[in-house]
N, C-alpha and C positions, 0 to 999 in steps of 0.2 A: 442701553448706553449703544453705540455702534461705531463701528470701524471704519475709516476712511482714508483717502490717498489722494493727491495731487497730481494731474498730469501736467506735465510742462510740455508745451508744444512751440517748434518755432517752423511754419510754412516758407518754404523755400520759393518754390516756381511749378509751372506745369508748362507744357508743351504740348505742340499739334491736337490743340481745342480746336471744336466745330467752330468754323464762322458764321455768326449770327447778325452780324450787323454788316448790310451790303453796300454802306454808303460809305463807309470810312473806316480805318481800323479801330480794332475793337478795344475798349479800355476795360478793364476785368479788375473786380475786387470776389474778396471770398467770403461767406459766412460760415462759420463753425459754431456745433451745438451740440450737446450730447443727448443722444435718442434713448429713453428707456428710464431719465431720472426721474425722480419727485414731481412730479409738472407744478408743484407751489414753488419750486427752486430753479426754473428755466434758466439754461444759461448759454450764453452765446453771445458771442465776439465778431466784429463786421473788422476786416483790415480794410486800410485805400486801395483805393483805386488805381493802378495801374495804368496810366494814359499809353495810349499809341501802342501799344505792348500788342497787338493784332492779337495771335494763336500762342505765344511763349511768353505770359508775363511773369513775372520775379518779384516776389516779396521781399526779398535779400533777409530772412530770417524772420519773420515776422512774428513778438511773440507774444503767445495768450497761457492761459492756464487756467483747469478746471478741478473741482472737488468730485471725484466719484465714491460711491458706497462700494464700500469694496466687496460686501455679500452679492449685491447683483453684478457686480463686475466677474466676479468667477461663476456664478450661474448665467454667464455669457448672454446678460441682459443690457448688455451696456455698449451703446457705439459712439463715436465721432462721426456727426457729418459734416462734410465738406460740399457747400453750396458755390459753384460759381456763377457769378454773374457777370452779363455786360451791363454797361454805363450807359446810356442812350439819353441822349436829351431829348430829341421829337416824338418817337415811340416808346420811351418807357423804358426800365430798365428789362433784360430777358434772361432767362435763368440759359446756360450754357450747358451744362452737366452736373452730375454729383457724384461723391464717393463716401460709399458708408464703410468706417474701418471697426470693428468691435474689440472692445479695448482687450477684452481675454487673448484673443488672439495677438494684440500689439506688447500685452507683457509677456505672453508665450514665447515671443519673438526673440526678445535681448537675450543678449548670449550669455549676460551676467547681471541678473535685475540688483543685487548688492553693492555693484559700481552705481557711481551716480554720475552718467556718463550717457550722452546722446545716442540715440539711436535712428539711422537713415530709414524711410519707409519709401516706399513707391507703389502707387495704387491705380488702377487702370480708372480714368473718369466714364461715369455711364451719360448717354445723352438723354436729355426730356424731350420728348415722352417716348421716344421709340424704345428705349433700353440698350442701347447698342455703345457697345465701349467706342469713345474715342478720346486721345489723347492719355496724358498721364499726367500724377499729380507728386509732388516731391516735397516731404516733411520729415521734420527729425523731431523726436520726443523723447524723455524720460519720467519715471513713476518716483515718489520722494516712498520715503517707507509709509508706514500703517502707523496711522494715530488712533485714538479711543477717544471720541467726544460724547455731548450730551444730547439728549434729540431737539430737534428746533424748541425755542421756548413760544409762548404765546405770542402772537393772536393765532402762530399755525397751530392746530389740533391736531392729536397724534395721528399718524399715520396707519391704519388699524388693518391694511392690504399691502402686499406688494404690489408695484405698478405691473400691467400686463405688458409683455413684451411688444415692442414697436414693430408694426408687420415687416418692417425693412429688415430687420432680425429674423423673422420668422423662412427660415432658407429649409429647417428641415421637413421632411415627407415623412409623415407615422407610418408606421410599418405597416406592408400589408395584409390581410387577416382571410383567409380563405373563408368565405360565407359559406353558411350551412342552410342546408332546405329541407324540409320536414316532408318525409316520406308518408304517401297514403300506407294504412297496412296491407300485408298482401292476400290477395283473394284469389283462389282457383279459378281459369277462365270456364264460364258456362261449358255445358254437356248436353248435345241432341238428346234428348228422352229416347229409350229403346223402342225398334223397329217393332211392331206385334208382332209374334208368332206367324209361319205360314203353315195356315190349316188346309189339311188336301182336302178335295173334293170329295163328295160324300158319295157311298158306295153304289155300284149302277149307273154311274154318270156315264155317259157315251160319250166317246172324245174322238177324233176322227181330224188325223191330221192332214193340212190343205197339201193337195201335191204341188208340186214345183211348176212352174210356170214353161210350156213348151217353146 
């Protein structure tokens, strides 16, 4: 058995987007999907294109629903991905930017999760491929209560592992660990061998010091 929730989403609008159509005003649509979910049941919804909206598209609360796994959501392994795309006739559609909204972050941001009211959210749009912010996306959402369901029936085989986190969700950096270095055993520095003892001259040796120069 597994626990699930439904997230109800209404896409409102975007503003100040990057203009990627240099010949005419942009027509913009959005593709929304869930990152980190079971790859066998990929969920994706595409909006209608807002024609000639340029950099300020309005979808007027376009509705969509997604089913999420409660365990993966609480482990911060799921997120909503919003791809904003410019529809072009001649050169083909072109990505404008994207938004990644972690499911757990959305759930924690709700003032009162027990109330079935929509919560407004605004996220910066990140340009592709530069990664710089440009524009803002607006949507509202709410979560349903948890329900317990059975695992997927055949032809799906049981999923024996949790899907790995999506690369876009891997923000946290591992803690820094000071490396250890093996030290060689201490050895005392070598010393010069002792000098031989001074032997006095033999008895009867005649020694006459030299006279200083004149």
